mmCIF file of the protein (N, C-alpha, C, O) and its ligand, coordinates in Angstrom:
data_MODEL
# 
_entry.id   MODEL 
# 
loop_
_entity.id 
_entity.type 
_entity.pdbx_number_of_molecules 
1 polymer     1 
2 non-polymer 1 
# 
_entity_poly.entity_id                      1 
_entity_poly.type                           'polypeptide(L)' 
_entity_poly.nstd_linkage                   no 
_entity_poly.nstd_monomer                   no 
_entity_poly.pdbx_seq_one_letter_code       MSYICLVCQSEIDVDLDRNLIQCTKCGNRILLKPRPPALKKRVKAI 
_entity_poly.pdbx_seq_one_letter_code_can   MSYICLVCQSEIDVDLDRNLIQCTKCGNRILLKPRPPALKKRVKAI 
_entity_poly.pdbx_strand_id                 A 
# 
loop_
_entity_poly_seq.entity_id 
_entity_poly_seq.num 
_entity_poly_seq.mon_id 
_entity_poly_seq.hetero 
1 1  MET n 
1 2  SER n 
1 3  TYR n 
1 4  ILE n 
1 5  CYS n 
1 6  LEU n 
1 7  VAL n 
1 8  CYS n 
1 9  GLN n 
1 10 SER n 
1 11 GLU n 
1 12 ILE n 
1 13 ASP n 
1 14 VAL n 
1 15 ASP n 
1 16 LEU n 
1 17 ASP n 
1 18 ARG n 
1 19 ASN n 
1 20 LEU n 
1 21 ILE n 
1 22 GLN n 
1 23 CYS n 
1 24 THR n 
1 25 LYS n 
1 26 CYS n 
1 27 GLY n 
1 28 ASN n 
1 29 ARG n 
1 30 ILE n 
1 31 LEU n 
1 32 LEU n 
1 33 LYS n 
1 34 PRO n 
1 35 ARG n 
1 36 PRO n 
1 37 PRO n 
1 38 ALA n 
1 39 LEU n 
1 40 LYS n 
1 41 LYS n 
1 42 ARG n 
1 43 VAL n 
1 44 LYS n 
1 45 ALA n 
1 46 ILE n 
# 
loop_
_struct_asym.id 
_struct_asym.entity_id 
A 1 
B 2 
# 
loop_
_chem_comp.id 
_chem_comp.type 
_chem_comp.mon_nstd_flag 
ALA 'L-peptide linking' y 
ARG 'L-peptide linking' y 
ASN 'L-peptide linking' y 
ASP 'L-peptide linking' y 
CYS 'L-peptide linking' y 
GLN 'L-peptide linking' y 
GLU 'L-peptide linking' y 
GLY 'peptide linking'   y 
ILE 'L-peptide linking' y 
LEU 'L-peptide linking' y 
LYS 'L-peptide linking' y 
MET 'L-peptide linking' y 
PRO 'L-peptide linking' y 
SER 'L-peptide linking' y 
THR 'L-peptide linking' y 
TYR 'L-peptide linking' y 
VAL 'L-peptide linking' y 
ZN  non-polymer         . 
# 
_pdbx_entity_nonpoly.entity_id   2 
_pdbx_entity_nonpoly.name        ? 
_pdbx_entity_nonpoly.comp_id     ZN 
# 
_pdbx_nonpoly_scheme.asym_id         B 
_pdbx_nonpoly_scheme.entity_id       2 
_pdbx_nonpoly_scheme.mon_id          ZN 
_pdbx_nonpoly_scheme.ndb_seq_num     1 
_pdbx_nonpoly_scheme.pdb_seq_num     101 
_pdbx_nonpoly_scheme.auth_seq_num    101 
_pdbx_nonpoly_scheme.pdb_mon_id      ZN 
_pdbx_nonpoly_scheme.auth_mon_id     ZN 
_pdbx_nonpoly_scheme.pdb_strand_id   A 
_pdbx_nonpoly_scheme.pdb_ins_code    . 
# 
loop_
_atom_site.group_PDB 
_atom_site.id 
_atom_site.type_symbol 
_atom_site.label_atom_id 
_atom_site.label_alt_id 
_atom_site.label_comp_id 
_atom_site.label_asym_id 
_atom_site.label_entity_id 
_atom_site.label_seq_id 
_atom_site.pdbx_PDB_ins_code 
_atom_site.Cartn_x 
_atom_site.Cartn_y 
_atom_site.Cartn_z 
_atom_site.occupancy 
_atom_site.B_iso_or_equiv 
_atom_site.pdbx_formal_charge 
_atom_site.auth_seq_id 
_atom_site.auth_comp_id 
_atom_site.auth_asym_id 
_atom_site.auth_atom_id 
_atom_site.pdbx_PDB_model_num 
ATOM   1   N  N  . MET A 1 1  ? 116.044 90.563  107.558 1.00 0.00 ? 1   MET A N  1 
ATOM   2   C  CA . MET A 1 1  ? 116.466 90.999  108.884 1.00 0.00 ? 1   MET A CA 1 
ATOM   3   C  C  . MET A 1 1  ? 115.345 91.820  109.523 1.00 0.00 ? 1   MET A C  1 
ATOM   4   O  O  . MET A 1 1  ? 114.678 92.611  108.857 1.00 0.00 ? 1   MET A O  1 
ATOM   5   N  N  . SER A 1 2  ? 115.156 91.619  110.805 1.00 0.00 ? 2   SER A N  1 
ATOM   6   C  CA . SER A 1 2  ? 114.071 92.333  111.464 1.00 0.00 ? 2   SER A CA 1 
ATOM   7   C  C  . SER A 1 2  ? 114.626 93.337  112.465 1.00 0.00 ? 2   SER A C  1 
ATOM   8   O  O  . SER A 1 2  ? 115.649 93.108  113.110 1.00 0.00 ? 2   SER A O  1 
ATOM   9   N  N  . TYR A 1 3  ? 113.923 94.445  112.571 1.00 0.00 ? 3   TYR A N  1 
ATOM   10  C  CA . TYR A 1 3  ? 114.300 95.492  113.507 1.00 0.00 ? 3   TYR A CA 1 
ATOM   11  C  C  . TYR A 1 3  ? 113.132 95.753  114.451 1.00 0.00 ? 3   TYR A C  1 
ATOM   12  O  O  . TYR A 1 3  ? 112.011 95.306  114.210 1.00 0.00 ? 3   TYR A O  1 
ATOM   13  N  N  . ILE A 1 4  ? 113.410 96.483  115.527 1.00 0.00 ? 4   ILE A N  1 
ATOM   14  C  CA . ILE A 1 4  ? 112.368 96.851  116.467 1.00 0.00 ? 4   ILE A CA 1 
ATOM   15  C  C  . ILE A 1 4  ? 112.088 98.349  116.348 1.00 0.00 ? 4   ILE A C  1 
ATOM   16  O  O  . ILE A 1 4  ? 112.999 99.172  116.433 1.00 0.00 ? 4   ILE A O  1 
ATOM   17  N  N  . CYS A 1 5  ? 110.825 98.684  116.151 1.00 0.00 ? 5   CYS A N  1 
ATOM   18  C  CA . CYS A 1 5  ? 110.433 100.089 116.056 1.00 0.00 ? 5   CYS A CA 1 
ATOM   19  C  C  . CYS A 1 5  ? 110.522 100.750 117.431 1.00 0.00 ? 5   CYS A C  1 
ATOM   20  O  O  . CYS A 1 5  ? 110.066 100.199 118.433 1.00 0.00 ? 5   CYS A O  1 
ATOM   21  N  N  . LEU A 1 6  ? 111.118 101.942 117.454 1.00 0.00 ? 6   LEU A N  1 
ATOM   22  C  CA . LEU A 1 6  ? 111.275 102.660 118.718 1.00 0.00 ? 6   LEU A CA 1 
ATOM   23  C  C  . LEU A 1 6  ? 109.940 103.172 119.247 1.00 0.00 ? 6   LEU A C  1 
ATOM   24  O  O  . LEU A 1 6  ? 109.763 103.313 120.457 1.00 0.00 ? 6   LEU A O  1 
ATOM   25  N  N  . VAL A 1 7  ? 109.005 103.448 118.349 1.00 0.00 ? 7   VAL A N  1 
ATOM   26  C  CA . VAL A 1 7  ? 107.756 104.091 118.747 1.00 0.00 ? 7   VAL A CA 1 
ATOM   27  C  C  . VAL A 1 7  ? 106.724 103.068 119.206 1.00 0.00 ? 7   VAL A C  1 
ATOM   28  O  O  . VAL A 1 7  ? 106.164 103.195 120.295 1.00 0.00 ? 7   VAL A O  1 
ATOM   29  N  N  . CYS A 1 8  ? 106.472 102.051 118.378 1.00 0.00 ? 8   CYS A N  1 
ATOM   30  C  CA . CYS A 1 8  ? 105.380 101.124 118.696 1.00 0.00 ? 8   CYS A CA 1 
ATOM   31  C  C  . CYS A 1 8  ? 105.892 99.739  119.064 1.00 0.00 ? 8   CYS A C  1 
ATOM   32  O  O  . CYS A 1 8  ? 105.101 98.826  119.298 1.00 0.00 ? 8   CYS A O  1 
ATOM   33  N  N  . GLN A 1 9  ? 107.219 99.576  119.117 1.00 0.00 ? 9   GLN A N  1 
ATOM   34  C  CA . GLN A 1 9  ? 107.839 98.321  119.561 1.00 0.00 ? 9   GLN A CA 1 
ATOM   35  C  C  . GLN A 1 9  ? 107.498 97.137  118.662 1.00 0.00 ? 9   GLN A C  1 
ATOM   36  O  O  . GLN A 1 9  ? 107.615 95.984  119.078 1.00 0.00 ? 9   GLN A O  1 
ATOM   37  N  N  . SER A 1 10 ? 107.084 97.415  117.451 1.00 0.00 ? 10  SER A N  1 
ATOM   38  C  CA . SER A 1 10 ? 106.766 96.334  116.536 1.00 0.00 ? 10  SER A CA 1 
ATOM   39  C  C  . SER A 1 10 ? 108.039 95.772  115.913 1.00 0.00 ? 10  SER A C  1 
ATOM   40  O  O  . SER A 1 10 ? 109.040 96.472  115.762 1.00 0.00 ? 10  SER A O  1 
ATOM   41  N  N  . GLU A 1 11 ? 107.976 94.491  115.557 1.00 0.00 ? 11  GLU A N  1 
ATOM   42  C  CA . GLU A 1 11 ? 109.103 93.890  114.861 1.00 0.00 ? 11  GLU A CA 1 
ATOM   43  C  C  . GLU A 1 11 ? 108.912 94.106  113.370 1.00 0.00 ? 11  GLU A C  1 
ATOM   44  O  O  . GLU A 1 11 ? 107.913 93.679  112.792 1.00 0.00 ? 11  GLU A O  1 
ATOM   45  N  N  . ILE A 1 12 ? 109.874 94.769  112.758 1.00 0.00 ? 12  ILE A N  1 
ATOM   46  C  CA . ILE A 1 12 ? 109.736 95.169  111.368 1.00 0.00 ? 12  ILE A CA 1 
ATOM   47  C  C  . ILE A 1 12 ? 110.694 94.367  110.499 1.00 0.00 ? 12  ILE A C  1 
ATOM   48  O  O  . ILE A 1 12 ? 111.883 94.267  110.801 1.00 0.00 ? 12  ILE A O  1 
ATOM   49  N  N  . ASP A 1 13 ? 110.180 93.809  109.438 1.00 0.00 ? 13  ASP A N  1 
ATOM   50  C  CA . ASP A 1 13 ? 111.040 93.168  108.453 1.00 0.00 ? 13  ASP A CA 1 
ATOM   51  C  C  . ASP A 1 13 ? 111.528 94.232  107.484 1.00 0.00 ? 13  ASP A C  1 
ATOM   52  O  O  . ASP A 1 13 ? 110.741 94.828  106.749 1.00 0.00 ? 13  ASP A O  1 
ATOM   53  N  N  . VAL A 1 14 ? 112.833 94.464  107.491 1.00 0.00 ? 14  VAL A N  1 
ATOM   54  C  CA . VAL A 1 14 ? 113.393 95.537  106.680 1.00 0.00 ? 14  VAL A CA 1 
ATOM   55  C  C  . VAL A 1 14 ? 113.776 95.002  105.309 1.00 0.00 ? 14  VAL A C  1 
ATOM   56  O  O  . VAL A 1 14 ? 114.431 93.966  105.190 1.00 0.00 ? 14  VAL A O  1 
ATOM   57  N  N  . ASP A 1 15 ? 113.360 95.720  104.286 1.00 0.00 ? 15  ASP A N  1 
ATOM   58  C  CA . ASP A 1 15 ? 113.698 95.360  102.921 1.00 0.00 ? 15  ASP A CA 1 
ATOM   59  C  C  . ASP A 1 15 ? 115.033 96.018  102.567 1.00 0.00 ? 15  ASP A C  1 
ATOM   60  O  O  . ASP A 1 15 ? 115.073 97.165  102.121 1.00 0.00 ? 15  ASP A O  1 
ATOM   61  N  N  . LEU A 1 16 ? 116.115 95.283  102.771 1.00 0.00 ? 16  LEU A N  1 
ATOM   62  C  CA . LEU A 1 16 ? 117.434 95.868  102.577 1.00 0.00 ? 16  LEU A CA 1 
ATOM   63  C  C  . LEU A 1 16 ? 117.756 96.076  101.100 1.00 0.00 ? 16  LEU A C  1 
ATOM   64  O  O  . LEU A 1 16 ? 118.586 96.918  100.758 1.00 0.00 ? 16  LEU A O  1 
ATOM   65  N  N  . ASP A 1 17 ? 117.107 95.316  100.229 1.00 0.00 ? 17  ASP A N  1 
ATOM   66  C  CA . ASP A 1 17 ? 117.369 95.470  98.806  1.00 0.00 ? 17  ASP A CA 1 
ATOM   67  C  C  . ASP A 1 17 ? 116.913 96.824  98.300  1.00 0.00 ? 17  ASP A C  1 
ATOM   68  O  O  . ASP A 1 17 ? 117.545 97.425  97.432  1.00 0.00 ? 17  ASP A O  1 
ATOM   69  N  N  . ARG A 1 18 ? 115.823 97.287  98.846  1.00 0.00 ? 18  ARG A N  1 
ATOM   70  C  CA . ARG A 1 18 ? 115.302 98.587  98.418  1.00 0.00 ? 18  ARG A CA 1 
ATOM   71  C  C  . ARG A 1 18 ? 115.732 99.699  99.368  1.00 0.00 ? 18  ARG A C  1 
ATOM   72  O  O  . ARG A 1 18 ? 115.378 100.863 99.179  1.00 0.00 ? 18  ARG A O  1 
ATOM   73  N  N  . ASN A 1 19 ? 116.498 99.330  100.388 1.00 0.00 ? 19  ASN A N  1 
ATOM   74  C  CA . ASN A 1 19 ? 116.966 100.292 101.378 1.00 0.00 ? 19  ASN A CA 1 
ATOM   75  C  C  . ASN A 1 19 ? 115.808 101.033 102.033 1.00 0.00 ? 19  ASN A C  1 
ATOM   76  O  O  . ASN A 1 19 ? 115.891 102.225 102.330 1.00 0.00 ? 19  ASN A O  1 
ATOM   77  N  N  . LEU A 1 20 ? 114.742 100.299 102.246 1.00 0.00 ? 20  LEU A N  1 
ATOM   78  C  CA . LEU A 1 20 ? 113.543 100.903 102.828 1.00 0.00 ? 20  LEU A CA 1 
ATOM   79  C  C  . LEU A 1 20 ? 113.476 100.543 104.302 1.00 0.00 ? 20  LEU A C  1 
ATOM   80  O  O  . LEU A 1 20 ? 113.088 99.436  104.674 1.00 0.00 ? 20  LEU A O  1 
ATOM   81  N  N  . ILE A 1 21 ? 113.859 101.492 105.122 1.00 0.00 ? 21  ILE A N  1 
ATOM   82  C  CA . ILE A 1 21 ? 113.867 101.238 106.555 1.00 0.00 ? 21  ILE A CA 1 
ATOM   83  C  C  . ILE A 1 21 ? 112.830 102.134 107.210 1.00 0.00 ? 21  ILE A C  1 
ATOM   84  O  O  . ILE A 1 21 ? 113.101 103.293 107.526 1.00 0.00 ? 21  ILE A O  1 
ATOM   85  N  N  . GLN A 1 22 ? 111.661 101.592 107.408 1.00 0.00 ? 22  GLN A N  1 
ATOM   86  C  CA . GLN A 1 22 ? 110.565 102.366 107.982 1.00 0.00 ? 22  GLN A CA 1 
ATOM   87  C  C  . GLN A 1 22 ? 109.556 101.404 108.594 1.00 0.00 ? 22  GLN A C  1 
ATOM   88  O  O  . GLN A 1 22 ? 109.285 100.333 108.050 1.00 0.00 ? 22  GLN A O  1 
ATOM   89  N  N  . CYS A 1 23 ? 109.007 101.808 109.735 1.00 0.00 ? 23  CYS A N  1 
ATOM   90  C  CA . CYS A 1 23 ? 107.985 100.988 110.370 1.00 0.00 ? 23  CYS A CA 1 
ATOM   91  C  C  . CYS A 1 23 ? 106.725 100.993 109.501 1.00 0.00 ? 23  CYS A C  1 
ATOM   92  O  O  . CYS A 1 23 ? 106.236 102.047 109.095 1.00 0.00 ? 23  CYS A O  1 
ATOM   93  N  N  . THR A 1 24 ? 106.218 99.805  109.229 1.00 0.00 ? 24  THR A N  1 
ATOM   94  C  CA . THR A 1 24 ? 105.040 99.719  108.361 1.00 0.00 ? 24  THR A CA 1 
ATOM   95  C  C  . THR A 1 24 ? 103.764 100.029 109.126 1.00 0.00 ? 24  THR A C  1 
ATOM   96  O  O  . THR A 1 24 ? 102.709 100.211 108.519 1.00 0.00 ? 24  THR A O  1 
ATOM   97  N  N  . LYS A 1 25 ? 103.844 100.093 110.451 1.00 0.00 ? 25  LYS A N  1 
ATOM   98  C  CA . LYS A 1 25 ? 102.640 100.333 111.255 1.00 0.00 ? 25  LYS A CA 1 
ATOM   99  C  C  . LYS A 1 25 ? 102.439 101.812 111.554 1.00 0.00 ? 25  LYS A C  1 
ATOM   100 O  O  . LYS A 1 25 ? 101.341 102.342 111.388 1.00 0.00 ? 25  LYS A O  1 
ATOM   101 N  N  . CYS A 1 26 ? 103.515 102.481 112.001 1.00 0.00 ? 26  CYS A N  1 
ATOM   102 C  CA . CYS A 1 26 ? 103.362 103.868 112.406 1.00 0.00 ? 26  CYS A CA 1 
ATOM   103 C  C  . CYS A 1 26 ? 104.154 104.833 111.528 1.00 0.00 ? 26  CYS A C  1 
ATOM   104 O  O  . CYS A 1 26 ? 104.032 106.047 111.686 1.00 0.00 ? 26  CYS A O  1 
ATOM   105 N  N  . GLY A 1 27 ? 104.962 104.312 110.605 1.00 0.00 ? 27  GLY A N  1 
ATOM   106 C  CA . GLY A 1 27 ? 105.686 105.182 109.692 1.00 0.00 ? 27  GLY A CA 1 
ATOM   107 C  C  . GLY A 1 27 ? 106.966 105.742 110.270 1.00 0.00 ? 27  GLY A C  1 
ATOM   108 O  O  . GLY A 1 27 ? 107.635 106.550 109.626 1.00 0.00 ? 27  GLY A O  1 
ATOM   109 N  N  . ASN A 1 28 ? 107.319 105.322 111.483 1.00 0.00 ? 28  ASN A N  1 
ATOM   110 C  CA . ASN A 1 28 ? 108.540 105.789 112.111 1.00 0.00 ? 28  ASN A CA 1 
ATOM   111 C  C  . ASN A 1 28 ? 109.764 105.239 111.382 1.00 0.00 ? 28  ASN A C  1 
ATOM   112 O  O  . ASN A 1 28 ? 109.762 104.101 110.913 1.00 0.00 ? 28  ASN A O  1 
ATOM   113 N  N  . ARG A 1 29 ? 110.807 106.061 111.295 1.00 0.00 ? 29  ARG A N  1 
ATOM   114 C  CA . ARG A 1 29 ? 112.001 105.643 110.573 1.00 0.00 ? 29  ARG A CA 1 
ATOM   115 C  C  . ARG A 1 29 ? 113.167 105.314 111.504 1.00 0.00 ? 29  ARG A C  1 
ATOM   116 O  O  . ARG A 1 29 ? 114.266 105.003 111.045 1.00 0.00 ? 29  ARG A O  1 
ATOM   117 N  N  . ILE A 1 30 ? 112.927 105.383 112.788 1.00 0.00 ? 30  ILE A N  1 
ATOM   118 C  CA . ILE A 1 30 ? 113.996 105.069 113.731 1.00 0.00 ? 30  ILE A CA 1 
ATOM   119 C  C  . ILE A 1 30 ? 113.763 103.666 114.285 1.00 0.00 ? 30  ILE A C  1 
ATOM   120 O  O  . ILE A 1 30 ? 112.893 103.448 115.129 1.00 0.00 ? 30  ILE A O  1 
ATOM   121 N  N  . LEU A 1 31 ? 114.558 102.727 113.792 1.00 0.00 ? 31  LEU A N  1 
ATOM   122 C  CA . LEU A 1 31 ? 114.389 101.341 114.199 1.00 0.00 ? 31  LEU A CA 1 
ATOM   123 C  C  . LEU A 1 31 ? 115.644 100.854 114.898 1.00 0.00 ? 31  LEU A C  1 
ATOM   124 O  O  . LEU A 1 31 ? 116.761 101.254 114.569 1.00 0.00 ? 31  LEU A O  1 
ATOM   125 N  N  . LEU A 1 32 ? 115.432 99.987  115.862 1.00 0.00 ? 32  LEU A N  1 
ATOM   126 C  CA . LEU A 1 32 ? 116.544 99.437  116.628 1.00 0.00 ? 32  LEU A CA 1 
ATOM   127 C  C  . LEU A 1 32 ? 116.906 98.064  116.112 1.00 0.00 ? 32  LEU A C  1 
ATOM   128 O  O  . LEU A 1 32 ? 116.037 97.270  115.752 1.00 0.00 ? 32  LEU A O  1 
ATOM   129 N  N  . LYS A 1 33 ? 118.203 97.792  116.080 1.00 0.00 ? 33  LYS A N  1 
ATOM   130 C  CA . LYS A 1 33 ? 118.638 96.433  115.786 1.00 0.00 ? 33  LYS A CA 1 
ATOM   131 C  C  . LYS A 1 33 ? 118.501 95.607  117.053 1.00 0.00 ? 33  LYS A C  1 
ATOM   132 O  O  . LYS A 1 33 ? 119.113 95.930  118.071 1.00 0.00 ? 33  LYS A O  1 
ATOM   133 N  N  . PRO A 1 34 ? 117.709 94.550  117.006 1.00 0.00 ? 34  PRO A N  1 
ATOM   134 C  CA . PRO A 1 34 ? 117.594 93.697  118.190 1.00 0.00 ? 34  PRO A CA 1 
ATOM   135 C  C  . PRO A 1 34 ? 118.894 92.958  118.448 1.00 0.00 ? 34  PRO A C  1 
ATOM   136 O  O  . PRO A 1 34 ? 119.516 92.429  117.527 1.00 0.00 ? 34  PRO A O  1 
ATOM   137 N  N  . ARG A 1 35 ? 119.293 92.928  119.696 1.00 0.00 ? 35  ARG A N  1 
ATOM   138 C  CA . ARG A 1 35 ? 120.541 92.249  120.028 1.00 0.00 ? 35  ARG A CA 1 
ATOM   139 C  C  . ARG A 1 35 ? 120.297 90.756  120.198 1.00 0.00 ? 35  ARG A C  1 
ATOM   140 O  O  . ARG A 1 35 ? 119.262 90.343  120.721 1.00 0.00 ? 35  ARG A O  1 
ATOM   141 N  N  . PRO A 1 36 ? 121.247 89.957  119.759 1.00 0.00 ? 36  PRO A N  1 
ATOM   142 C  CA . PRO A 1 36 ? 121.139 88.514  119.989 1.00 0.00 ? 36  PRO A CA 1 
ATOM   143 C  C  . PRO A 1 36 ? 121.165 88.220  121.477 1.00 0.00 ? 36  PRO A C  1 
ATOM   144 O  O  . PRO A 1 36 ? 121.937 88.833  122.214 1.00 0.00 ? 36  PRO A O  1 
ATOM   145 N  N  . PRO A 1 37 ? 120.329 87.289  121.934 1.00 0.00 ? 37  PRO A N  1 
ATOM   146 C  CA . PRO A 1 37 ? 120.230 86.981  123.372 1.00 0.00 ? 37  PRO A CA 1 
ATOM   147 C  C  . PRO A 1 37 ? 121.537 86.462  123.940 1.00 0.00 ? 37  PRO A C  1 
ATOM   148 O  O  . PRO A 1 37 ? 121.764 86.562  125.146 1.00 0.00 ? 37  PRO A O  1 
ATOM   149 N  N  . ALA A 1 38 ? 122.387 85.920  123.114 1.00 0.00 ? 38  ALA A N  1 
ATOM   150 C  CA . ALA A 1 38 ? 123.631 85.335  123.606 1.00 0.00 ? 38  ALA A CA 1 
ATOM   151 C  C  . ALA A 1 38 ? 124.567 86.398  124.143 1.00 0.00 ? 38  ALA A C  1 
ATOM   152 O  O  . ALA A 1 38 ? 125.450 86.102  124.948 1.00 0.00 ? 38  ALA A O  1 
ATOM   153 N  N  . LEU A 1 39 ? 124.379 87.643  123.699 1.00 0.00 ? 39  LEU A N  1 
ATOM   154 C  CA . LEU A 1 39 ? 125.280 88.697  124.133 1.00 0.00 ? 39  LEU A CA 1 
ATOM   155 C  C  . LEU A 1 39 ? 124.876 89.290  125.471 1.00 0.00 ? 39  LEU A C  1 
ATOM   156 O  O  . LEU A 1 39 ? 125.603 90.111  126.030 1.00 0.00 ? 39  LEU A O  1 
ATOM   157 N  N  . LYS A 1 40 ? 123.730 88.885  125.989 1.00 0.00 ? 40  LYS A N  1 
ATOM   158 C  CA . LYS A 1 40 ? 123.287 89.430  127.270 1.00 0.00 ? 40  LYS A CA 1 
ATOM   159 C  C  . LYS A 1 40 ? 124.176 88.963  128.404 1.00 0.00 ? 40  LYS A C  1 
ATOM   160 O  O  . LYS A 1 40 ? 124.478 87.777  128.542 1.00 0.00 ? 40  LYS A O  1 
ATOM   161 N  N  . LYS A 1 41 ? 124.584 89.921  129.208 1.00 0.00 ? 41  LYS A N  1 
ATOM   162 C  CA . LYS A 1 41 ? 125.421 89.564  130.350 1.00 0.00 ? 41  LYS A CA 1 
ATOM   163 C  C  . LYS A 1 41 ? 124.542 89.198  131.538 1.00 0.00 ? 41  LYS A C  1 
ATOM   164 O  O  . LYS A 1 41 ? 123.525 89.831  131.819 1.00 0.00 ? 41  LYS A O  1 
ATOM   165 N  N  . ARG A 1 42 ? 124.971 88.176  132.203 1.00 0.00 ? 42  ARG A N  1 
ATOM   166 C  CA . ARG A 1 42 ? 124.275 87.801  133.423 1.00 0.00 ? 42  ARG A CA 1 
ATOM   167 C  C  . ARG A 1 42 ? 124.923 88.487  134.608 1.00 0.00 ? 42  ARG A C  1 
ATOM   168 O  O  . ARG A 1 42 ? 126.132 88.386  134.814 1.00 0.00 ? 42  ARG A O  1 
ATOM   169 N  N  . VAL A 1 43 ? 124.128 89.170  135.366 1.00 0.00 ? 43  VAL A N  1 
ATOM   170 C  CA . VAL A 1 43 ? 124.662 89.853  136.540 1.00 0.00 ? 43  VAL A CA 1 
ATOM   171 C  C  . VAL A 1 43 ? 124.161 89.152  137.794 1.00 0.00 ? 43  VAL A C  1 
ATOM   172 O  O  . VAL A 1 43 ? 122.969 88.896  137.964 1.00 0.00 ? 43  VAL A O  1 
ATOM   173 N  N  . LYS A 1 44 ? 125.082 88.864  138.629 1.00 0.00 ? 44  LYS A N  1 
ATOM   174 C  CA . LYS A 1 44 ? 124.725 88.141  139.848 1.00 0.00 ? 44  LYS A CA 1 
ATOM   175 C  C  . LYS A 1 44 ? 124.064 89.079  140.845 1.00 0.00 ? 44  LYS A C  1 
ATOM   176 O  O  . LYS A 1 44 ? 124.545 90.185  141.091 1.00 0.00 ? 44  LYS A O  1 
ATOM   177 N  N  . ALA A 1 45 ? 122.991 88.637  141.396 1.00 0.00 ? 45  ALA A N  1 
ATOM   178 C  CA . ALA A 1 45 ? 122.302 89.436  142.409 1.00 0.00 ? 45  ALA A CA 1 
ATOM   179 C  C  . ALA A 1 45 ? 123.056 89.378  143.729 1.00 0.00 ? 45  ALA A C  1 
ATOM   180 O  O  . ALA A 1 45 ? 123.593 88.340  144.116 1.00 0.00 ? 45  ALA A O  1 
ATOM   181 N  N  . ILE A 1 46 ? 123.082 90.482  144.387 1.00 0.00 ? 46  ILE A N  1 
ATOM   182 C  CA . ILE A 1 46 ? 123.793 90.513  145.679 1.00 0.00 ? 46  ILE A CA 1 
ATOM   183 C  C  . ILE A 1 46 ? 122.877 90.023  146.788 1.00 0.00 ? 46  ILE A C  1 
ATOM   184 O  O  . ILE A 1 46 ? 123.285 89.973  147.948 1.00 0.00 ? 46  ILE A O  1 
HETATM 185 ZN ZN . ZN  B 2 .  ? 106.264 101.688 114.621 1.00 0.00 2 101 ZN  A ZN 1 
# 
């Protein structure tokens, strides 16, 4: 599973088996779960 780093916006492959959730580029531990595109709501422009 991949997450998005809050700091450098990198896509991080998280090793869930080792419970290691950390950005490998900047060392940040706050990662965002990317939302599936299907859940995006379309808003009609006025
Ligand atoms: Zn990062």
